[in-house]
Biopython code that builds the backbone (N, CA, C, O; Angstrom):
import numpy as np
from Bio.PDB.StructureBuilder import StructureBuilder

atoms = [
    (1, "MET", "N", (-11.748, -0.912, -7.048)),
    (1, "MET", "CA", (-12.291, -0.051, -8.076)),
    (1, "MET", "C", (-13.592, 0.574, -7.576)),
    (1, "MET", "O", (-14.332, -0.050, -6.815)),
    (2, "PRO", "N", (-13.868, 1.792, -7.999)),
    (2, "PRO", "CA", (-15.130, 2.415, -7.595)),
    (2, "PRO", "C", (-16.305, 1.714, -8.258)),
    (2, "PRO", "O", (-16.145, 1.040, -9.275)),
    (3, "ARG", "N", (-17.453, 1.876, -7.689)),
    (3, "ARG", "CA", (-18.650, 1.204, -8.201)),
    (3, "ARG", "C", (-19.149, 1.816, -9.497)),
    (3, "ARG", "O", (-19.686, 1.110, -10.350)),
    (4, "SER", "N", (-18.980, 3.101, -9.651)),
    (4, "SER", "CA", (-19.425, 3.748, -10.884)),
    (4, "SER", "C", (-18.463, 4.868, -11.232)),
    (4, "SER", "O", (-17.708, 5.345, -10.385)),
    (5, "ARG", "N", (-18.502, 5.277, -12.484)),
    (5, "ARG", "CA", (-17.620, 6.364, -12.909)),
    (5, "ARG", "C", (-17.932, 7.658, -12.170)),
    (5, "ARG", "O", (-17.059, 8.516, -12.036)),
    (6, "ALA", "N", (-19.150, 7.811, -11.694)),
    (6, "ALA", "CA", (-19.531, 9.033, -10.998)),
    (6, "ALA", "C", (-18.714, 9.233, -9.722)),
    (6, "ALA", "O", (-18.552, 10.365, -9.266)),
    (7, "SER", "N", (-18.192, 8.132, -9.132)),
    (7, "SER", "CA", (-17.442, 8.268, -7.889)),
    (7, "SER", "C", (-15.956, 8.508, -8.121)),
    (7, "SER", "O", (-15.225, 8.769, -7.166)),
    (8, "TRP", "N", (-15.485, 8.426, -9.387)),
    (8, "TRP", "CA", (-14.070, 8.659, -9.681)),
    (8, "TRP", "C", (-13.741, 10.115, -9.420)),
    (8, "TRP", "O", (-14.464, 11.007, -9.865)),
    (9, "GLY", "N", (-12.659, 10.363, -8.706)),
    (9, "GLY", "CA", (-12.229, 11.723, -8.429)),
    (9, "GLY", "C", (-12.939, 12.376, -7.260)),
    (9, "GLY", "O", (-12.647, 13.523, -6.923)),
    (10, "ARG", "N", (-13.857, 11.671, -6.641)),
    (10, "ARG", "CA", (-14.560, 12.232, -5.489)),
    (10, "ARG", "C", (-13.751, 12.054, -4.217)),
    (10, "ARG", "O", (-12.861, 11.207, -4.142)),
    (11, "LYS", "N", (-14.070, 12.858, -3.228)),
    (11, "LYS", "CA", (-13.427, 12.752, -1.929)),
    (11, "LYS", "C", (-13.894, 11.473, -1.241)),
    (11, "LYS", "O", (-15.063, 11.095, -1.320)),
    (12, "GLY", "N", (-12.952, 10.817, -0.566)),
    (12, "GLY", "CA", (-13.262, 9.595, 0.159)),
    (12, "GLY", "C", (-13.601, 9.883, 1.604)),
    (12, "GLY", "O", (-13.718, 11.036, 2.019)),
    (13, "LYS", "N", (-13.754, 8.819, 2.354)),
    (13, "LYS", "CA", (-14.138, 8.900, 3.753)),
    (13, "LYS", "C", (-13.144, 9.725, 4.578)),
    (13, "LYS", "O", (-13.539, 10.457, 5.485)),
    (14, "TYR", "N", (-11.863, 9.602, 4.259)),
    (14, "TYR", "CA", (-10.828, 10.308, 5.010)),
    (14, "TYR", "C", (-10.249, 11.475, 4.210)),
    (14, "TYR", "O", (-9.075, 11.816, 4.356)),
    (15, "ASN", "N", (-11.078, 12.077, 3.373)),
    (15, "ASN", "CA", (-10.732, 13.251, 2.579)),
    (15, "ASN", "C", (-9.695, 12.957, 1.495)),
    (15, "ASN", "O", (-9.019, 13.865, 1.011)),
    (16, "ASN", "N", (-9.573, 11.679, 1.117)),
    (16, "ASN", "CA", (-8.666, 11.328, 0.027)),
    (16, "ASN", "C", (-9.385, 11.483, -1.305)),
    (16, "ASN", "O", (-10.610, 11.385, -1.373)),
    (17, "THR", "N", (-8.618, 11.725, -2.362)),
    (17, "THR", "CA", (-9.181, 11.878, -3.693)),
    (17, "THR", "C", (-8.634, 10.784, -4.591)),
    (17, "THR", "O", (-7.422, 10.679, -4.781)),
    (18, "ARG", "N", (-9.531, 9.959, -5.152)),
    (18, "ARG", "CA", (-9.096, 8.915, -6.089)),
    (18, "ARG", "C", (-8.428, 9.601, -7.277)),
    (18, "ARG", "O", (-8.914, 10.609, -7.790)),
    (19, "THR", "N", (-7.305, 9.031, -7.699)),
    (19, "THR", "CA", (-6.483, 9.663, -8.721)),
    (19, "THR", "C", (-6.060, 8.635, -9.763)),
    (19, "THR", "O", (-5.731, 7.499, -9.420)),
    (20, "CYS", "N", (-6.069, 9.031, -11.029)),
    (20, "CYS", "CA", (-5.663, 8.154, -12.121)),
    (20, "CYS", "C", (-4.313, 8.612, -12.664)),
    (20, "CYS", "O", (-4.126, 9.784, -12.992)),
    (21, "VAL", "N", (-3.367, 7.661, -12.755)),
    (21, "VAL", "CA", (-2.053, 7.929, -13.329)),
    (21, "VAL", "C", (-1.776, 6.842, -14.354)),
    (21, "VAL", "O", (-1.768, 5.658, -14.019)),
    (22, "ASP", "N", (-1.549, 7.238, -15.604)),
    (22, "ASP", "CA", (-1.258, 6.289, -16.689)),
    (22, "ASP", "C", (-2.299, 5.170, -16.789)),
    (22, "ASP", "O", (-1.965, 4.020, -17.071)),
    (23, "GLY", "N", (-3.556, 5.525, -16.555)),
    (23, "GLY", "CA", (-4.637, 4.549, -16.673)),
    (23, "GLY", "C", (-4.826, 3.659, -15.460)),
    (23, "GLY", "O", (-5.666, 2.759, -15.480)),
    (24, "ILE", "N", (-4.054, 3.895, -14.395)),
    (24, "ILE", "CA", (-4.165, 3.108, -13.161)),
    (24, "ILE", "C", (-4.812, 3.981, -12.096)),
    (24, "ILE", "O", (-4.374, 5.107, -11.857)),
    (25, "TRP", "N", (-5.859, 3.458, -11.455)),
    (25, "TRP", "CA", (-6.547, 4.204, -10.409)),
    (25, "TRP", "C", (-5.928, 3.920, -9.049)),
    (25, "TRP", "O", (-5.617, 2.776, -8.716)),
    (26, "PHE", "N", (-5.754, 4.987, -8.267)),
    (26, "PHE", "CA", (-5.213, 4.899, -6.915)),
    (26, "PHE", "C", (-6.228, 5.495, -5.951)),
    (26, "PHE", "O", (-7.017, 6.362, -6.325)),
    (27, "ASP", "N", (-6.202, 5.020, -4.701)),
    (27, "ASP", "CA", (-7.167, 5.480, -3.707)),
    (27, "ASP", "C", (-6.903, 6.900, -3.221)),
    (27, "ASP", "O", (-7.789, 7.525, -2.640)),
    (28, "SER", "N", (-5.698, 7.417, -3.449)),
    (28, "SER", "CA", (-5.383, 8.769, -2.990)),
    (28, "SER", "C", (-4.297, 9.390, -3.856)),
    (28, "SER", "O", (-3.585, 8.700, -4.585)),
    (29, "LYS", "N", (-4.188, 10.707, -3.759)),
    (29, "LYS", "CA", (-3.115, 11.421, -4.453)),
    (29, "LYS", "C", (-1.759, 10.997, -3.898)),
    (29, "LYS", "O", (-0.785, 10.884, -4.642)),
    (30, "LEU", "N", (-1.702, 10.764, -2.595)),
    (30, "LEU", "CA", (-0.467, 10.338, -1.946)),
    (30, "LEU", "C", (0.010, 8.996, -2.510)),
    (30, "LEU", "O", (1.193, 8.831, -2.808)),
    (31, "GLU", "N", (-0.906, 8.047, -2.656)),
    (31, "GLU", "CA", (-0.559, 6.735, -3.204)),
    (31, "GLU", "C", (-0.097, 6.850, -4.657)),
    (31, "GLU", "O", (0.863, 6.190, -5.055)),
    (32, "ALA", "N", (-0.765, 7.674, -5.439)),
    (32, "ALA", "CA", (-0.393, 7.867, -6.842)),
    (32, "ALA", "C", (0.997, 8.494, -6.949)),
    (32, "ALA", "O", (1.797, 8.086, -7.791)),
    (33, "ALA", "N", (1.286, 9.480, -6.103)),
    (33, "ALA", "CA", (2.593, 10.139, -6.122)),
    (33, "ALA", "C", (3.693, 9.164, -5.724)),
    (33, "ALA", "O", (4.772, 9.163, -6.317)),
    (34, "ARG", "N", (3.420, 8.333, -4.719)),
    (34, "ARG", "CA", (4.422, 7.355, -4.287)),
    (34, "ARG", "C", (4.692, 6.338, -5.399)),
    (34, "ARG", "O", (5.838, 5.940, -5.604)),
    (35, "TRP", "N", (3.649, 5.916, -6.116)),
    (35, "TRP", "CA", (3.811, 4.991, -7.240)),
    (35, "TRP", "C", (4.770, 5.590, -8.277)),
    (35, "TRP", "O", (5.656, 4.901, -8.782)),
    (36, "GLN", "N", (4.585, 6.853, -8.582)),
    (36, "GLN", "CA", (5.442, 7.507, -9.570)),
    (36, "GLN", "C", (6.898, 7.564, -9.083)),
    (36, "GLN", "O", (7.823, 7.374, -9.873)),
    (37, "GLU", "N", (7.100, 7.827, -7.783)),
    (37, "GLU", "CA", (8.449, 7.831, -7.211)),
    (37, "GLU", "C", (9.081, 6.445, -7.321)),
    (37, "GLU", "O", (10.245, 6.315, -7.699)),
    (38, "LEU", "N", (8.305, 5.412, -6.988)),
    (38, "LEU", "CA", (8.827, 4.047, -7.026)),
    (38, "LEU", "C", (9.152, 3.608, -8.455)),
    (38, "LEU", "O", (10.120, 2.880, -8.678)),
    (39, "LEU", "N", (8.346, 4.047, -9.419)),
    (39, "LEU", "CA", (8.655, 3.725, -10.815)),
    (39, "LEU", "C", (9.998, 4.328, -11.232)),
    (39, "LEU", "O", (10.771, 3.692, -11.950)),
    (40, "LEU", "N", (10.273, 5.551, -10.782)),
    (40, "LEU", "CA", (11.555, 6.181, -11.088)),
    (40, "LEU", "C", (12.711, 5.419, -10.425)),
    (40, "LEU", "O", (13.759, 5.227, -11.042)),
    (41, "LEU", "N", (12.524, 4.986, -9.174)),
    (41, "LEU", "CA", (13.558, 4.213, -8.486)),
    (41, "LEU", "C", (13.807, 2.880, -9.186)),
    (41, "LEU", "O", (14.945, 2.418, -9.271)),
    (42, "GLN", "N", (12.731, 2.267, -9.687)),
    (42, "GLN", "CA", (12.883, 1.005, -10.405)),
    (42, "GLN", "C", (13.632, 1.227, -11.727)),
    (42, "GLN", "O", (14.495, 0.432, -12.100)),
    (43, "LYS", "N", (13.298, 2.297, -12.417)),
    (43, "LYS", "CA", (13.965, 2.614, -13.681)),
    (43, "LYS", "C", (15.458, 2.880, -13.460)),
    (43, "LYS", "O", (16.286, 2.554, -14.310)),
    (44, "ALA", "N", (15.793, 3.479, -12.302)),
    (44, "ALA", "CA", (17.185, 3.769, -11.963)),
    (44, "ALA", "C", (17.928, 2.534, -11.450)),
    (44, "ALA", "O", (19.146, 2.567, -11.274)),
    (45, "GLY", "N", (17.187, 1.440, -11.210)),
    (45, "GLY", "CA", (17.808, 0.205, -10.746)),
    (45, "GLY", "C", (17.988, 0.111, -9.247)),
    (45, "GLY", "O", (18.625, -0.820, -8.754)),
    (46, "GLU", "N", (17.430, 1.074, -8.510)),
    (46, "GLU", "CA", (17.564, 1.063, -7.051)),
    (46, "GLU", "C", (16.630, 0.058, -6.394)),
    (46, "GLU", "O", (16.905, -0.432, -5.299)),
    (47, "ILE", "N", (15.509, -0.250, -7.078)),
    (47, "ILE", "CA", (14.584, -1.276, -6.594)),
    (47, "ILE", "C", (14.189, -2.169, -7.772)),
    (47, "ILE", "O", (14.323, -1.779, -8.932)),
    (48, "THR", "N", (13.701, -3.371, -7.455)),
    (48, "THR", "CA", (13.216, -4.301, -8.481)),
    (48, "THR", "C", (11.928, -4.950, -7.991)),
    (48, "THR", "O", (11.549, -4.809, -6.828)),
    (49, "ASP", "N", (11.266, -5.661, -8.891)),
    (49, "ASP", "CA", (10.066, -6.449, -8.563)),
    (49, "ASP", "C", (8.978, -5.616, -7.877)),
    (49, "ASP", "O", (8.370, -6.053, -6.900)),
    (50, "LEU", "N", (8.744, -4.421, -8.404)),
    (50, "LEU", "CA", (7.724, -3.521, -7.846)),
    (50, "LEU", "C", (6.339, -4.095, -8.115)),
    (50, "LEU", "O", (5.994, -4.418, -9.251)),
    (51, "ARG", "N", (5.550, -4.215, -7.046)),
    (51, "ARG", "CA", (4.166, -4.705, -7.150)),
    (51, "ARG", "C", (3.266, -3.777, -6.355)),
    (51, "ARG", "O", (3.698, -3.129, -5.402)),
    (52, "ARG", "N", (1.994, -3.726, -6.770)),
    (52, "ARG", "CA", (1.037, -2.905, -6.018)),
    (52, "ARG", "C", (-0.170, -3.733, -5.627)),
    (52, "ARG", "O", (-0.497, -4.728, -6.273)),
    (53, "GLN", "N", (-0.831, -3.305, -4.550)),
    (53, "GLN", "CA", (-2.034, -3.952, -4.021)),
    (53, "GLN", "C", (-1.792, -5.439, -3.753)),
    (53, "GLN", "O", (-2.458, -6.309, -4.315)),
    (54, "VAL", "N", (-0.824, -5.700, -2.883)),
    (54, "VAL", "CA", (-0.414, -7.069, -2.564)),
    (54, "VAL", "C", (-1.189, -7.550, -1.331)),
    (54, "VAL", "O", (-1.094, -6.945, -0.263)),
    (55, "PRO", "N", (-1.963, -8.649, -1.480)),
    (55, "PRO", "CA", (-2.768, -9.134, -0.359)),
    (55, "PRO", "C", (-1.986, -10.077, 0.566)),
    (55, "PRO", "O", (-1.147, -10.859, 0.118)),
    (56, "TYR", "N", (-2.284, -9.982, 1.855)),
    (56, "TYR", "CA", (-1.742, -10.894, 2.862)),
    (56, "TYR", "C", (-2.894, -11.414, 3.707)),
    (56, "TYR", "O", (-3.777, -10.653, 4.103)),
    (57, "ARG", "N", (-2.880, -12.710, 3.980)),
    (57, "ARG", "CA", (-3.851, -13.309, 4.902)),
    (57, "ARG", "C", (-3.295, -13.193, 6.307)),
    (57, "ARG", "O", (-2.111, -13.439, 6.534)),
    (58, "LEU", "N", (-4.129, -12.826, 7.231)),
    (58, "LEU", "CA", (-3.729, -12.751, 8.630)),
    (58, "LEU", "C", (-4.488, -13.826, 9.395)),
    (58, "LEU", "O", (-5.579, -13.595, 9.916)),
    (59, "ASP", "N", (-3.876, -15.020, 9.447)),
    (59, "ASP", "CA", (-4.469, -16.193, 10.093)),
    (59, "ASP", "C", (-3.866, -16.381, 11.475)),
    (59, "ASP", "O", (-2.669, -16.174, 11.672)),
    (60, "VAL", "N", (-4.704, -16.775, 12.436)),
    (60, "VAL", "CA", (-4.248, -17.116, 13.781)),
    (60, "VAL", "C", (-4.818, -18.488, 14.114)),
    (60, "VAL", "O", (-6.031, -18.697, 14.073)),
    (61, "ASN", "N", (-3.917, -19.428, 14.446)),
    (61, "ASN", "CA", (-4.316, -20.802, 14.781)),
    (61, "ASN", "C", (-5.205, -21.425, 13.708)),
    (61, "ASN", "O", (-6.159, -22.139, 14.016)),
    (62, "GLY", "N", (-4.881, -21.147, 12.452)),
    (62, "GLY", "CA", (-5.612, -21.735, 11.337)),
    (62, "GLY", "C", (-6.902, -21.032, 10.978)),
    (62, "GLY", "O", (-7.615, -21.482, 10.082)),
    (63, "PHE", "N", (-7.222, -19.933, 11.656)),
    (63, "PHE", "CA", (-8.451, -19.189, 11.380)),
    (63, "PHE", "C", (-8.111, -17.848, 10.737)),
    (63, "PHE", "O", (-7.253, -17.111, 11.222)),
    (64, "LEU", "N", (-8.791, -17.548, 9.648)),
    (64, "LEU", "CA", (-8.607, -16.260, 8.999)),
    (64, "LEU", "C", (-9.230, -15.173, 9.865)),
    (64, "LEU", "O", (-10.441, -15.159, 10.088)),
    (65, "ILE", "N", (-8.393, -14.268, 10.347)),
    (65, "ILE", "CA", (-8.881, -13.155, 11.157)),
    (65, "ILE", "C", (-9.276, -11.992, 10.247)),
    (65, "ILE", "O", (-10.353, -11.414, 10.390)),
    (66, "CYS", "N", (-8.391, -11.663, 9.314)),
    (66, "CYS", "CA", (-8.658, -10.589, 8.363)),
    (66, "CYS", "C", (-7.613, -10.646, 7.258)),
    (66, "CYS", "O", (-6.723, -11.496, 7.273)),
    (67, "ARG", "N", (-7.729, -9.752, 6.321)),
    (67, "ARG", "CA", (-6.746, -9.604, 5.249)),
    (67, "ARG", "C", (-6.197, -8.187, 5.291)),
    (67, "ARG", "O", (-6.874, -7.249, 5.712)),
    (68, "LEU", "N", (-4.962, -8.057, 4.847)),
    (68, "LEU", "CA", (-4.349, -6.742, 4.716)),
    (68, "LEU", "C", (-3.826, -6.636, 3.294)),
    (68, "LEU", "O", (-3.064, -7.491, 2.844)),
    (69, "ILE", "N", (-4.229, -5.599, 2.591)),
    (69, "ILE", "CA", (-3.719, -5.342, 1.247)),
    (69, "ILE", "C", (-2.809, -4.132, 1.350)),
    (69, "ILE", "O", (-3.257, -3.014, 1.605)),
    (70, "VAL", "N", (-1.507, -4.381, 1.144)),
    (70, "VAL", "CA", (-0.543, -3.286, 1.219)),
    (70, "VAL", "C", (-0.423, -2.639, -0.152)),
    (70, "VAL", "O", (-0.607, -3.296, -1.177)),
    (71, "ASP", "N", (-0.117, -1.363, -0.166)),
    (71, "ASP", "CA", (-0.065, -0.627, -1.420)),
    (71, "ASP", "C", (1.072, -1.083, -2.324)),
    (71, "ASP", "O", (0.872, -1.260, -3.526)),
    (72, "PHE", "N", (2.283, -1.278, -1.751)),
    (72, "PHE", "CA", (3.443, -1.598, -2.585)),
    (72, "PHE", "C", (4.384, -2.572, -1.898)),
    (72, "PHE", "O", (4.558, -2.535, -0.680)),
    (73, "THR", "N", (4.987, -3.445, -2.696)),
    (73, "THR", "CA", (6.125, -4.237, -2.252)),
    (73, "THR", "C", (7.185, -4.150, -3.348)),
    (73, "THR", "O", (6.869, -4.012, -4.529)),
    (74, "TYR", "N", (8.439, -4.235, -2.934)),
    (74, "TYR", "CA", (9.546, -4.232, -3.895)),
    (74, "TYR", "C", (10.796, -4.743, -3.197)),
    (74, "TYR", "O", (10.863, -4.792, -1.969)),
    (75, "LEU", "N", (11.781, -5.122, -3.996)),
    (75, "LEU", "CA", (13.072, -5.538, -3.466)),
    (75, "LEU", "C", (14.036, -4.368, -3.542)),
    (75, "LEU", "O", (14.182, -3.746, -4.594)),
    (76, "ASP", "N", (14.691, -4.066, -2.431)),
    (76, "ASP", "CA", (15.718, -3.033, -2.389)),
    (76, "ASP", "C", (16.976, -3.626, -3.016)),
    (76, "ASP", "O", (17.508, -4.614, -2.511)),
    (77, "SER", "N", (17.450, -3.046, -4.090)),
    (77, "SER", "CA", (18.602, -3.590, -4.819)),
    (77, "SER", "C", (19.877, -3.584, -3.981)),
    (77, "SER", "O", (20.716, -4.471, -4.137)),
    (78, "ALA", "N", (20.035, -2.610, -3.103)),
    (78, "ALA", "CA", (21.244, -2.507, -2.287)),
    (78, "ALA", "C", (21.317, -3.597, -1.226)),
    (78, "ALA", "O", (22.387, -4.147, -0.966)),
    (79, "THR", "N", (20.165, -3.911, -0.610)),
    (79, "THR", "CA", (20.157, -4.878, 0.489)),
    (79, "THR", "C", (19.603, -6.238, 0.099)),
    (79, "THR", "O", (19.875, -7.237, 0.764)),
    (80, "GLY", "N", (18.820, -6.279, -0.986)),
    (80, "GLY", "CA", (18.173, -7.525, -1.389)),
    (80, "GLY", "C", (16.953, -7.868, -0.548)),
    (80, "GLY", "O", (16.386, -8.951, -0.689)),
    (81, "LYS", "N", (16.548, -6.955, 0.324)),
    (81, "LYS", "CA", (15.420, -7.206, 1.226)),
    (81, "LYS", "C", (14.097, -6.745, 0.623)),
    (81, "LYS", "O", (14.038, -5.780, -0.139)),
    (82, "LEU", "N", (13.043, -7.464, 0.987)),
    (82, "LEU", "CA", (11.693, -7.094, 0.582)),
    (82, "LEU", "C", (11.228, -5.915, 1.419)),
    (82, "LEU", "O", (11.339, -5.934, 2.645)),
    (83, "VAL", "N", (10.711, -4.895, 0.760)),
    (83, "VAL", "CA", (10.165, -3.718, 1.447)),
    (83, "VAL", "C", (8.667, -3.708, 1.191)),
    (83, "VAL", "O", (8.215, -3.887, 0.060)),
    (84, "THR", "N", (7.907, -3.499, 2.250)),
    (84, "THR", "CA", (6.453, -3.460, 2.171)),
    (84, "THR", "C", (6.002, -2.086, 2.642)),
    (84, "THR", "O", (6.331, -1.668, 3.752)),
    (85, "GLU", "N", (5.240, -1.375, 1.792)),
    (85, "GLU", "CA", (4.818, -0.010, 2.108)),
    (85, "GLU", "C", (3.306, 0.137, 1.996)),
    (85, "GLU", "O", (2.646, -0.538, 1.207)),
    (86, "ASP", "N", (2.790, 1.038, 2.809)),
    (86, "ASP", "CA", (1.382, 1.411, 2.718)),
    (86, "ASP", "C", (1.302, 2.921, 2.899)),
    (86, "ASP", "O", (1.918, 3.471, 3.811)),
    (87, "THR", "N", (0.550, 3.590, 2.038)),
    (87, "THR", "CA", (0.374, 5.040, 2.175)),
    (87, "THR", "C", (-0.834, 5.292, 3.060)),
    (87, "THR", "O", (-1.890, 4.686, 2.880)),
    (88, "LYS", "N", (-0.667, 6.187, 4.013)),
    (88, "LYS", "CA", (-1.749, 6.486, 4.951)),
    (88, "LYS", "C", (-1.818, 7.976, 5.220)),
    (88, "LYS", "O", (-0.830, 8.594, 5.616)),
    (89, "GLY", "N", (-2.979, 8.544, 5.004)),
    (89, "GLY", "CA", (-3.237, 9.906, 5.432)),
    (89, "GLY", "C", (-3.705, 9.880, 6.873)),
    (89, "GLY", "O", (-3.332, 10.735, 7.675)),
    (90, "VAL", "N", (-4.543, 8.872, 7.200)),
    (90, "VAL", "CA", (-5.101, 8.708, 8.542)),
    (90, "VAL", "C", (-4.851, 7.275, 8.978)),
    (90, "VAL", "O", (-5.224, 6.336, 8.274)),
    (91, "LEU", "N", (-4.220, 7.098, 10.137)),
    (91, "LEU", "CA", (-3.984, 5.767, 10.684)),
    (91, "LEU", "C", (-5.128, 5.430, 11.637)),
    (91, "LEU", "O", (-5.193, 5.947, 12.752)),
    (92, "THR", "N", (-6.032, 4.553, 11.182)),
    (92, "THR", "CA", (-7.183, 4.176, 11.990)),
    (92, "THR", "C", (-6.794, 3.097, 13.001)),
    (92, "THR", "O", (-5.787, 2.415, 12.811)),
    (93, "PRO", "N", (-7.571, 2.932, 14.068)),
    (93, "PRO", "CA", (-7.295, 1.858, 15.031)),
    (93, "PRO", "C", (-7.317, 0.472, 14.359)),
    (93, "PRO", "O", (-6.514, -0.392, 14.709)),
    (94, "GLU", "N", (-8.223, 0.259, 13.406)),
    (94, "GLU", "CA", (-8.298, -1.015, 12.692)),
    (94, "GLU", "C", (-7.003, -1.281, 11.925)),
    (94, "GLU", "O", (-6.488, -2.399, 11.934)),
    (95, "CYS", "N", (-6.489, -0.264, 11.272)),
    (95, "CYS", "CA", (-5.247, -0.399, 10.515)),
    (95, "CYS", "C", (-4.083, -0.695, 11.456)),
    (95, "CYS", "O", (-3.237, -1.533, 11.144)),
    (96, "ALA", "N", (-4.027, -0.026, 12.590)),
    (96, "ALA", "CA", (-2.948, -0.246, 13.556)),
    (96, "ALA", "C", (-2.930, -1.707, 14.018)),
    (96, "ALA", "O", (-1.862, -2.305, 14.152)),
    (97, "ILE", "N", (-4.097, -2.269, 14.258)),
    (97, "ILE", "CA", (-4.188, -3.671, 14.671)),
    (97, "ILE", "C", (-3.714, -4.589, 13.550)),
    (97, "ILE", "O", (-2.977, -5.543, 13.800)),
    (98, "LYS", "N", (-4.134, -4.308, 12.312)),
    (98, "LYS", "CA", (-3.702, -5.127, 11.182)),
    (98, "LYS", "C", (-2.189, -5.086, 10.999)),
    (98, "LYS", "O", (-1.575, -6.103, 10.675)),
    (99, "LEU", "N", (-1.587, -3.924, 11.202)),
    (99, "LEU", "CA", (-0.136, -3.796, 11.066)),
    (99, "LEU", "C", (0.586, -4.606, 12.147)),
    (99, "LEU", "O", (1.631, -5.203, 11.888)),
    (100, "LYS", "N", (0.020, -4.621, 13.363)),
    (100, "LYS", "CA", (0.597, -5.427, 14.444)),
    (100, "LYS", "C", (0.454, -6.920, 14.147)),
    (100, "LYS", "O", (1.374, -7.699, 14.395)),
    (101, "LEU", "N", (-0.699, -7.309, 13.618)),
    (101, "LEU", "CA", (-0.892, -8.714, 13.232)),
    (101, "LEU", "C", (0.087, -9.113, 12.134)),
    (101, "LEU", "O", (0.625, -10.220, 12.150)),
    (102, "MET", "N", (0.315, -8.221, 11.188)),
    (102, "MET", "CA", (1.252, -8.490, 10.093)),
    (102, "MET", "C", (2.645, -8.770, 10.652)),
    (102, "MET", "O", (3.324, -9.698, 10.213)),
    (103, "ARG", "N", (3.059, -7.968, 11.615)),
    (103, "ARG", "CA", (4.371, -8.160, 12.236)),
    (103, "ARG", "C", (4.409, -9.475, 13.017)),
    (103, "ARG", "O", (5.387, -10.218, 12.929)),
    (104, "ALA", "N", (3.366, -9.763, 13.769)),
    (104, "ALA", "CA", (3.332, -10.962, 14.602)),
    (104, "ALA", "C", (3.245, -12.250, 13.776)),
    (104, "ALA", "O", (3.902, -13.240, 14.099)),
    (105, "ILE", "N", (2.444, -12.237, 12.722)),
    (105, "ILE", "CA", (2.193, -13.451, 11.938)),
    (105, "ILE", "C", (3.255, -13.680, 10.871)),
    (105, "ILE", "O", (3.776, -14.787, 10.740)),
    (106, "HIS", "N", (3.575, -12.644, 10.112)),
    (106, "HIS", "CA", (4.484, -12.792, 8.973)),
    (106, "HIS", "C", (5.892, -12.246, 9.238)),
    (106, "HIS", "O", (6.800, -12.451, 8.433)),
    (107, "GLY", "N", (6.071, -11.549, 10.373)),
    (107, "GLY", "CA", (7.373, -10.960, 10.661)),
    (107, "GLY", "C", (7.709, -9.800, 9.743)),
    (107, "GLY", "O", (8.883, -9.489, 9.539)),
    (108, "ILE", "N", (6.698, -9.162, 9.191)),
    (108, "ILE", "CA", (6.886, -8.056, 8.249)),
    (108, "ILE", "C", (6.457, -6.746, 8.899)),
    (108, "ILE", "O", (5.321, -6.599, 9.350)),
    (109, "ASP", "N", (7.394, -5.796, 8.936)),
    (109, "ASP", "CA", (7.075, -4.446, 9.384)),
    (109, "ASP", "C", (6.712, -3.621, 8.160)),
    (109, "ASP", "O", (7.548, -3.399, 7.284)),
    (110, "VAL", "N", (5.481, -3.173, 8.099)),
    (110, "VAL", "CA", (5.023, -2.373, 6.976)),
    (110, "VAL", "C", (5.465, -0.938, 7.208)),
    (110, "VAL", "O", (5.172, -0.349, 8.248)),
    (111, "GLN", "N", (6.173, -0.378, 6.230)),
    (111, "GLN", "CA", (6.589, 1.009, 6.320)),
    (111, "GLN", "C", (5.440, 1.901, 5.879)),
    (111, "GLN", "O", (4.878, 1.720, 4.798)),
    (112, "LEU", "N", (5.097, 2.861, 6.721)),
    (112, "LEU", "CA", (4.014, 3.779, 6.381)),
    (112, "LEU", "C", (4.578, 5.005, 5.680)),
    (112, "LEU", "O", (5.546, 5.611, 6.139)),
    (113, "VAL", "N", (3.960, 5.358, 4.568)),
    (113, "VAL", "CA", (4.300, 6.585, 3.856)),
    (113, "VAL", "C", (3.207, 7.579, 4.208)),
    (113, "VAL", "O", (2.035, 7.366, 3.897)),
    (114, "ARG", "N", (3.603, 8.674, 4.863)),
    (114, "ARG", "CA", (2.624, 9.649, 5.341)),
    (114, "ARG", "C", (2.779, 10.952, 4.600)),
    (114, "ARG", "O", (3.802, 11.197, 3.962)),
    (115, "LYS", "N", (1.759, 11.792, 4.685)),
    (115, "LYS", "CA", (1.832, 13.128, 4.095)),
    (115, "LYS", "C", (2.927, 13.913, 4.783)),
    (115, "LYS", "O", (3.149, 13.778, 5.986)),
    (116, "LYS", "N", (3.616, 14.742, 3.995)),
    (116, "LYS", "CA", (4.705, 15.542, 4.560)),
    (116, "LYS", "C", (4.218, 16.867, 5.047)),
    (116, "LYS", "O", (5.007, 17.666, 5.552)),
]
sb = StructureBuilder()
sb.init_structure("model")
sb.init_model(0)
sb.init_chain("A")
sb.init_seg("    ")
for serial, (resi, resn, name, xyz) in enumerate(atoms, 1):
    if name == "N":
        sb.init_residue(resn, " ", resi, " ")
    sb.init_atom(name, np.array(xyz, "f"), 0.0, 1.0, " ", f" {name:<3s}", serial, name[0])
structure = sb.get_structure()
């Protein structure tokens, strides 16, 4: 959440604009749009168990290295598999490392949703 109401709707570090949809704040327009798409897929029964801002610990040898909070997780109704997504306008080197750690530690490949 932003620190004050004055920062709502302002441009972020990577030119993203915080956006409110149905009373829920998102870090970018891209993330808000994807949420709306996923809600429609859930309503149609194509996905279930939709969650947002899901945290993962990235521990190595019992030591917490960092945390990764992915934008969305859901179950694909057709396959029964867990899908983990993150919306990214800019893929930073730090994010790339976290995504590799996620794959190495948890065996989860995070699908990136990018601007079209």
